[in-house]
N, C-alpha and C positions, 0 to 999 in steps of 0.2 A: 518471388516474394514469399517469405516464410510467415505463416500465421500461427498464433497460439491455438492449440487443439482443444478449445473449450467445448464443454458439453453441458447439458441441463440448464439450470438457471443462469450459470455463468455465460453460456452461449447466448441466452435470451437477452441478458442485460448488457453484455459487452460486445456482442456480435463476433466478428472474426478479425481481431486486431492483429496488426503486424507484430511480429515476434521480437524484432530487434530495432535498436536505434531510436527508441521511443521513451517518452516520459509520461507518467500518469500521476495524478494527485488524488489523495483522499483527504478531505478536510471537514472540520466541524468544530463546534464548541467543545469545551472540556466535558468529559464523562458522558459522551453521547453514543459511544460504541465504535469509534474509529479503529482502535487497535483490535477490537474483537472482530470487526468486519475484515480487516486486513489479514488477521490470523486465519480466519475461515478461508479466505481466498488463497493465502499462501499455502495452506494445507492442501487445497485442491491442486494448486500448481505443482506442489512437490510430489504429486502422484504422476506428473508428466516428466519432471526433471528437477535438478537440485535448485533450491531456493536459499538465498542468503537474506536473513532478517537482522537489521541493525536496530537494536532497541536502545537508542541513545538516551531517550527520556527516562524510561523506567529501569533500565539495566536488565539484569536477568534474575532479579530477586523475586520475592513472594508475589508481588502484583503481576509480574510477567508470567509466573508459573500458574497463577489463577486464571489468566486469560487463556493460556494453553489448555488448561483443564476444561474451561467453559467451551472451548472450540473442539473438545473431544479429540485432541491430537493423539495419534498413536505414538507412545514413547519410544517405540523401536524404529520410527521413521528416520532413516539415515540420510534422506534427501532434503531434510530441513536443517539448516545451520543457523544458529542465532548467536549474536555477539552483543555486548553492551556497546557503549560509545567507543568508537575508534576515531582517532584524528583522521581527517580527510586524506592526508598524505599516506597514512598506513592503509586505509581502505583502498586507495588507488593502487598501491603496491600489491595488495593481496588480489585485486581484480586482474592484475597482469599475469597471474600464474596460469599455467596451461589448463588446468581443470577447474578454474574458478567458476562459480555459479554465474549463470547468465540472466537470472531473474533476481533483482535486488530491491528489497524494501528498506527504506530509510525512515525511521520513526524517531525523530521528528525534525522537520526543517529548522525549527527554532534553534536546535542544538548545533546545526551546521551553518547557520545564517552567515556568520562572519567568513567562514571558509568557502562558502559557495558564491559570495558576492565578488565583484570586480573580476569577473571572468572565470571564477572557480567552477561554476556549474558547467559552463561551456567547455572547459578543459576536461572535466570529468566525462562529459558526453562524447567529446571528440576522441578521447582515448579508448572509449568503450562502445564502438558502433554496433557490436554484436550483443549488446545487453538491453534489457528493459528495466528501467528504474521506476519504482512506485514510491513516491514521497508522501508522507503523512504530514499534515499541517494543522495548526490551531486556526480557529476562525475568530474574526472580530467584525461585528456589524455585517454579517452575511458574506464576507470575503476572507480568503486566507490571510492570516496575520503575518506580517513582515513583507518587505519589498521582494525578497527572494522567493517567498511562497507565491506571491502574486505573479511574478515572472514565470514560475513553474506552471501555474494555472494557465497562463497565456500560451505556453508552449505545449501543454498537455494534450495528448491524443484522447485520453479518457479522463473524465472529471467525475469524482464521486463526492457528494456532500452527504454527511451523516448527521441526522437530527433524530433524537429520541429513538435510537435503535432501529432506524430505517435509513438505508443507504439509497440515495437517488443518483442514478448514473446518467451522465450526459457526455458531451464532447462529440467526437466524430463517430457516433453510433446512434441507433434509434433509442437506446437507453431503456430505462425501466427502474423498478424498485426491488430492493432486496430487504426483507424483514429479518433482522438479526436475531431477535427474540420475540416470538409471537405474543406471549403473555404480557411481557413488560411493555411492548410497543402498543398493545391494545389499551393499556392503562393510560399511556401518554397521548395516543392519537384517537382512541375510540374504536368501535367495532368495524370501521371500514377498512382497517388494515388486515389483510389476509395474506398469509405466507403462501407462495406458490408451491 
């Protein structure tokens, strides 16, 4: 069994997850730090191997560039590949290529909801048993928004809920918290939030 070679805070909150054939979910309400957290994690993972980030919701415009800057991405990092929305059929084709990334972030489930329902998600996973998919999803009343996102959460090996710039990790791990931005999180949560 291959595991992700996580270190530091990532190892603390995620443990030693299996590297392939898994689904994770990161969810939360609008403007809570989901993409920022995902970008920080993707940046770390890209130090290990190539990461594909599908920015279906924001595209690759100014907002996406700002998140990359906030996450202090190295602009010369060749192991991080980002695309705007790709139809699921195109994404599936690109993942069949010999050197396709094996760590795939899909931001956001809402944009793929129709394509992933009626067996679309299961087909994607069945075709890619050597990959880890990390889905981002909006939240409504404390749960991922859309039936597809709820199904992903039920299947998820690691579950991350982001509220007020704090990511709380659960699922098949001991879990923990990751403070995305110390200063802003303290304004929202008070001084009990301390970044590890």
